[in-house]
Structures are given as C-alpha cells and as structure tokens.
ROVO-148975 format. One record per residue (C-alpha): residue in three letters; x, y, z. Coordinates in nm, 4 decimals. Last residue first. Example, Ala and Ser with C-alpha at 12.3 -4.5 7.8 and 13.67 -1.06 7.14 Angstrom:
! ROVO-148975
<code = SER&px = 1.3670&py = -0.1060&pz = 0.7140>
<code = ALA&px = 1.2300&py = -0.4500&pz = 0.7800>
END
This chain:
! ROVO-148975
<code = SER&px = -2.0682&py = 2.2017&pz = 1.2793>
<code = ALA&px = -1.7169&py = 2.2434&pz = 1.4097>
<code = GLY&px = -1.6410&py = 2.3496&pz = 1.7672>
<code = GLY&px = -1.5856&py = 2.0207&pz = 1.9479>
<code = THR&px = -1.7334&py = 1.6883&pz = 1.8492>
<code = SER&px = -1.8736&py = 1.6325&pz = 1.5025>
<code = PRO&px = -2.1925&py = 1.4360&pz = 1.4506>
<code = VAL&px = -2.2124&py = 1.1390&pz = 1.2128>
<code = ALA&px = -2.5081&py = 1.1814&pz = 0.9744>
<code = ASP&px = -2.2857&py = 1.3221&pz = 0.6934>
<code = PRO&px = -2.0890&py = 0.9951&pz = 0.6997>
<code = PRO&px = -2.3983&py = 0.7906&pz = 0.6056>
<code = VAL&px = -2.5019&py = 0.5345&pz = 0.8672>
<code = VAL&px = -2.4205&py = 0.1618&pz = 0.8816>
<code = ASP&px = -2.6595&py = -0.0259&pz = 1.1088>
<code = HIS&px = -2.5100&py = -0.1321&pz = 1.4367>
<code = ALA&px = -2.2858&py = -0.3973&pz = 1.5922>
<code = GLY&px = -2.1663&py = -0.3092&pz = 1.9420>
<code = THR&px = -2.0004&py = -0.6406&pz = 2.0199>
<code = GLY&px = -1.7650&py = -0.8042&pz = 1.7745>
<code = TRP&px = -1.8637&py = -1.1234&pz = 1.5929>
<code = ASP&px = -1.8163&py = -1.4409&pz = 1.7923>
<code = SER&px = -1.5534&py = -1.6668&pz = 1.9435>
<code = GLY&px = -1.5159&py = -1.8876&pz = 2.2479>
<code = ASP&px = -1.3951&py = -1.9175&pz = 2.6067>
<code = ALA&px = -1.0384&py = -1.7798&pz = 2.5835>
<code = TRP&px = -1.1166&py = -1.5187&pz = 2.3195>
<code = VAL&px = -1.1594&py = -1.5043&pz = 1.9427>
<code = GLU&px = -1.3211&py = -1.1908&pz = 1.8030>
<code = HIS&px = -1.4708&py = -1.1432&pz = 1.4563>
<code = LYS&px = -1.4604&py = -0.7875&pz = 1.3294>
<code = TRP&px = -1.6777&py = -0.6213&pz = 1.0677>
<code = ILE&px = -1.6102&py = -0.3449&pz = 0.8156>
<code = PRO&px = -1.8834&py = -0.1683&pz = 0.6168>
<code = VAL&px = -1.7704&py = 0.1937&pz = 0.6670>
<code = SER&px = -2.0159&py = 0.4386&pz = 0.8200>
<code = ALA&px = -2.0167&py = 0.4238&pz = 1.2006>
<code = LYS&px = -1.6566&py = 0.3138&pz = 1.2682>
<code = LEU&px = -1.5243&py = 0.5359&pz = 0.9889>
<code = ALA&px = -1.7377&py = 0.8264&pz = 1.1084>
<code = ASP&px = -1.5953&py = 0.8039&pz = 1.4609>
<code = ILE&px = -1.2414&py = 0.7747&pz = 1.3211>
<code = ALA&px = -1.2919&py = 1.0766&pz = 1.0925>
<code = TYR&px = -1.4716&py = 1.2910&pz = 1.3546>
<code = ARG&px = -1.1844&py = 1.2482&pz = 1.5989>
<code = GLY&px = -0.9305&py = 1.3302&pz = 1.3271>
<code = ALA&px = -1.1259&py = 1.6392&pz = 1.2218>
<code = GLU&px = -1.1491&py = 1.7645&pz = 1.5800>
<code = PHE&px = -0.7792&py = 1.7026&pz = 1.6492>
<code = ALA&px = -0.6690&py = 1.8658&pz = 1.3223>
<code = GLU&px = -0.9062&py = 2.1594&pz = 1.3768>
<code = PRO&px = -0.7708&py = 2.2270&pz = 1.7253>
<code = ARG&px = -0.4090&py = 2.1785&pz = 1.6060>
<code = HIS&px = -0.3832&py = 2.4493&pz = 1.3399>
<code = PRO&px = -0.2857&py = 2.4582&pz = 0.9686>
<code = SER&px = -0.4326&py = 2.1118&pz = 0.9204>
<code = SER&px = -0.3123&py = 1.7577&pz = 0.8726>
<code = VAL&px = -0.5268&py = 1.4537&pz = 0.9396>
<code = VAL&px = -0.4149&py = 1.0932&pz = 0.9901>
<code = VAL&px = -0.6512&py = 0.8051&pz = 1.0648>
<code = ILE&px = -0.5196&py = 0.4563&pz = 1.1200>
<code = VAL&px = -0.6970&py = 0.1243&pz = 1.1602>
<code = SER&px = -0.6170&py = -0.2307&pz = 1.2694>
<code = SER&px = -0.2815&py = -0.1613&pz = 1.4309>
<code = GLU&px = -0.1307&py = -0.4747&pz = 1.5858>
<code = GLY&px = -0.1042&py = -0.4992&pz = 1.9646>
<code = ILE&px = -0.2875&py = -0.8306&pz = 2.0028>
<code = GLU&px = -0.2836&py = -1.0222&pz = 1.6731>
<code = LEU&px = -0.4659&py = -0.9419&pz = 1.3519>
<code = ARG&px = -0.6282&py = -1.1903&pz = 1.1142>
<code = GLY&px = -0.7661&py = -1.0526&pz = 0.7895>
<code = THR&px = -0.8490&py = -0.6960&pz = 0.7017>
<code = ARG&px = -0.6656&py = -0.3760&pz = 0.7840>
<code = HIS&px = -0.7989&py = -0.0223&pz = 0.7637>
<code = LEU&px = -0.6554&py = 0.3018&pz = 0.6195>
<code = LEU&px = -0.8029&py = 0.6533&pz = 0.6337>
<code = VAL&px = -0.5526&py = 0.9313&pz = 0.5515>
<code = VAL&px = -0.6516&py = 1.2963&pz = 0.5138>
<code = ARG&px = -0.4286&py = 1.5805&pz = 0.3931>
<code = GLY&px = -0.4501&py = 1.9567&pz = 0.4347>
<code = THR&px = -0.7711&py = 2.0561&pz = 0.6117>
<code = ASP&px = -0.8512&py = 2.4275&pz = 0.5797>
<code = PRO&px = -1.2185&py = 2.3587&pz = 0.5009>
<code = TRP&px = -1.2899&py = 2.1807&pz = 0.8326>
<code = ARG&px = -1.6547&py = 2.0661&pz = 0.8053>
<code = GLU&px = -1.6555&py = 2.0319&pz = 0.4249>
<code = ARG&px = -1.3023&py = 1.8931&pz = 0.4148>
<code = VAL&px = -1.3776&py = 1.6342&pz = 0.6829>
<code = GLN&px = -1.7029&py = 1.5495&pz = 0.5038>
<code = ASP&px = -1.5112&py = 1.4800&pz = 0.1816>
<code = ALA&px = -1.2691&py = 1.2579&pz = 0.3754>
<code = ILE&px = -1.5700&py = 1.0689&pz = 0.5150>
<code = GLU&px = -1.7162&py = 1.0273&pz = 0.1644>
<code = HIS&px = -1.3772&py = 0.8935&pz = 0.0488>
<code = MET&px = -1.3913&py = 0.6360&pz = 0.3282>
<code = LYS&px = -1.7428&py = 0.5372&pz = 0.2226>
<code = ILE&px = -1.6212&py = 0.4708&pz = -0.1322>
<code = PRO&px = -1.3192&py = 0.2816&pz = 0.0040>
<code = ALA&px = -1.5499&py = 0.0498&pz = 0.2052>
<code = GLN&px = -1.7989&py = -0.0150&pz = -0.0749>
<code = GLU&px = -1.6135&py = -0.2499&pz = -0.3116>
<code = ASP&px = -1.4196&py = -0.4319&pz = -0.0391>
<code = TYR&px = -1.7157&py = -0.5046&pz = 0.1879>
<code = ALA&px = -1.4760&py = -0.5613&pz = 0.4730>
<code = GLU&px = -1.3740&py = -0.8466&pz = 0.7012>
<code = TYR&px = -1.1594&py = -0.8176&pz = 1.0106>
<code = THR&px = -1.0292&py = -1.1125&pz = 1.2116>
<code = LEU&px = -0.9386&py = -1.0546&pz = 1.5721>
<code = HIS&px = -0.6921&py = -1.2242&pz = 1.8082>
<code = GLN&px = -0.6533&py = -1.3759&pz = 2.1553>
<code = VAL&px = -0.9197&py = -1.1896&pz = 2.3531>
<code = GLY&px = -0.8653&py = -1.2972&pz = 2.7139>
<code = SER&px = -1.1636&py = -1.1216&pz = 2.8595>
<code = ARG&px = -1.4976&py = -1.0725&pz = 2.6879>
<code = GLY&px = -1.7825&py = -0.8764&pz = 2.8446>
<code = GLU&px = -1.6986&py = -0.5648&pz = 2.6413>
<code = ALA&px = -1.3755&py = -0.6481&pz = 2.4630>
<code = HIS&px = -1.0397&py = -0.7684&pz = 2.5877>
<code = ASP&px = -0.6772&py = -0.8256&pz = 2.4861>
<code = ARG&px = -0.6470&py = -0.5203&pz = 2.2633>
<code = VAL&px = -0.6069&py = -0.4875&pz = 1.8868>
<code = THR&px = -0.4801&py = -0.1409&pz = 1.8018>
<code = GLY&px = -0.6492&py = 0.1738&pz = 1.6736>
<code = SER&px = -0.3946&py = 0.4252&pz = 1.5471>
<code = PHE&px = -0.4787&py = 0.7955&pz = 1.5470>
<code = LEU&px = -0.2407&py = 1.0460&pz = 1.3891>
<code = VAL&px = -0.2800&py = 1.4224&pz = 1.4152>
<code = VAL&px = -0.0619&py = 1.6477&pz = 1.2018>
<code = ALA&px = -0.0528&py = 2.0161&pz = 1.2867>
<code = GLY&px = 0.1364&py = 2.3113&pz = 1.1393>
<code = CYS&px = -0.0010&py = 2.2681&pz = 0.7895>
<code = ASP&px = 0.1114&py = 2.4954&pz = 0.5042>
<code = ASP&px = 0.4383&py = 2.3101&pz = 0.4420>
<code = ARG&px = 0.2593&py = 1.9756&pz = 0.4316>
<code = VAL&px = 0.2951&py = 1.6630&pz = 0.6467>
<code = ALA&px = 0.0301&py = 1.4010&pz = 0.5607>
<code = TRP&px = 0.2735&py = 1.1857&pz = 0.3594>
<code = GLU&px = 0.5076&py = 1.1600&pz = 0.6598>
<code = TYR&px = 0.2263&py = 1.0386&pz = 0.8844>
<code = ALA&px = 0.1060&py = 0.7851&pz = 0.6284>
<code = ALA&px = 0.4618&py = 0.6602&pz = 0.5702>
<code = ALA&px = 0.5162&py = 0.6150&pz = 0.9443>
<code = ILE&px = 0.1902&py = 0.4219&pz = 0.9859>
<code = PRO&px = 0.2191&py = 0.1969&pz = 0.6808>
<code = LEU&px = -0.0503&py = -0.0522&pz = 0.7923>
<code = THR&px = 0.0606&py = -0.4150&pz = 0.7921>
<code = ASP&px = -0.0887&py = -0.5901&pz = 0.4905>
<code = ALA&px = -0.4426&py = -0.7274&pz = 0.4473>
<code = THR&px = -0.5424&py = -0.3928&pz = 0.3004>
<code = ILE&px = -0.8335&py = -0.1491&pz = 0.2801>
<code = GLY&px = -0.7648&py = 0.1975&pz = 0.1530>
<code = VAL&px = -0.7854&py = 0.5727&pz = 0.1705>
<code = TRP&px = -0.5325&py = 0.8440&pz = 0.0895>
<code = THR&px = -0.6653&py = 1.1948&pz = 0.0304>
<code = ASN&px = -0.4659&py = 1.5038&pz = -0.0641>
<code = GLY&px = -0.4337&py = 1.4610&pz = -0.4372>
<code = LEU&px = -0.1684&py = 1.3129&pz = -0.6620>
<code = THR&px = 0.1190&py = 1.0710&pz = -0.5938>
<code = PRO&px = -0.0988&py = 0.8500&pz = -0.3758>
<code = ALA&px = 0.0683&py = 0.6873&pz = -0.0787>
<code = HIS&px = 0.1590&py = 0.3217&pz = -0.1199>
<code = MET&px = 0.0000&py = 0.0000&pz = 0.0000>
END
C-alpha cells in the first residue's frame, strides 16, 4: 500500500501491515502546522470478553473505500482548511497490539486537526462496512456493538465544528 502521488486523500483497505510512518510523513505539508495520527490497536479484551486472543476483520471491499472517500469529503466540508486525510484499515487476522486502523489529518492548526481526526475515526466506525470477529479464551463471535451503517454526513462532530 503506497501513498498517492496526486491529491490530498489516501484511503484503503489492506491485508498488509498498515504503513503508519509513511502515512504520517505523507500528511505533512508546508502549510499545515498540525498532524494528528490515530492508530487503533487490537487489545486483549472487549466488552464482556476477557482474554481476547486475536481478531479477524472483514470488509465489503467495493464499498469500504467509497465510504472512506465520503468521510474525507465530510472532513473537508466541516474543516475547510484541512490539508491531507488518511483513512486506512486492515483486514484478515490481527494479533494483540497490531494496528487495525489509522486516521491521519493535517491542518494549519491543532484544534481543527484534532477535531477532524476524531470525527474521521468516529465516522469510519459508524459508516464503513467493516466487521470484526473476536476469538477469546472461552469462544468466538462477531464483535459487540454492531449497528446499522449510517452515512458519513449523519455522524456528529465533536468540538467546535458544525
């Protein structure tokens, strides 16, 4: 998975290890004084489930990148000065401690970068058709907290943006 050579949006679904350093470096721009990176990692527990051993992510490969682009569009609509946006998610089996998702946002100022990054991960979790299957000490099942997919423009922003 490589950064795009054109444009300011990088989205993707991959079975490979996420390129965290490359995504951060790609998001840096001369006109942006803030780069916020969020990495979601596989942890050893879930709600009501201790001893999680690993997760397996599945995605609707044709729709997930489309929804990710819609999220990036919403970021730019809500925070017009946004520089670059990265939304990358893993599929397949992931072990404890591995990054399953990264969001990177660059902006001229830190408040907007933090707000846009928070919105982007919240919208990704609410809008992108990706599912996780958990395996723990006493069994396995699909992840808790399943919900209907909502459009990115229906996900509220936190902080000062509308």
